[in-house]
Phi, psi and omega in degrees: 000151181288185183303321183218134175227109187275130181239124177249124178253126184246143170210170182294304187271343182049047178232346184228269187305313183293326177288323175300313182293318178304313182296318179295315178296317179302311187278318181278333185262357185298326182284347178248014173089011178276136175239129189253145175218157172216159180197171178225155177285329177223072187299143178290337180100336178217149174295146175295133182304325181289330174301311181297320181295313181294318179296315180296319179297332179271003176092012180271146173280126182247007188302323185262004181288137177209154177273124185220161181278149176292348176300334178297341188247012182249351182277171182291340178267359180285153176297143178284127180269142176260331182216133174240125180243122172267140182242007174219149184298323183291323177291323179298322186275351179280158175282110181280157173299162173277111184281135176305134180086354179049067183292162172297137179235132177224167182235124176238079184290138175220148174299145181279113180293338179290345177285344180268131178243155175080216191303324184273359186296313181299318178298321179296319178292320179294322177295314178299317179300312182295322179295316178292322179299317178301319179293313182294323177299325176283321179303316185289349177274348182276142172262079186298327180295332182272352183265151169289165178302317180296317179296316180296315180299316179299313181297317180291322176292325178294321176303314180296314184296329184258006180261158178305131179073022187271005180276130174254000000 
């Protein structure tokens, strides 16, 4: 892979799943040239506290994480995305902006851990983290720059289908 391959992870609120995935791609993918971003169609404005807690407990730096709109990534001054991954059904079903460069788009749906309140919430966030980690660990083994769009889409969809919680 070249020096940089930009990955944008989308979800509606950009407070839980997309931030978990952004952090995983950022940290696990940095040695293979992946650069991670995340955004939401209707951002909550702040990361979910449990997202930050689970990431910090796993040793990730959370200092720069923020909930942001996908509008940051659609202008001519925005970084050009190579891959856009939606991690929730509502973001997948929304009309997304036209991303500069027309990146490859795939869907890796996961249940929203933020929907769980009380005692089971931490376990839901940890499950989402582990499921996303399994996907990202497979993602970083792919040489996406050397693949055709069809080959890359097939490989990325296979990652989702064979990962924990990967049934849509």
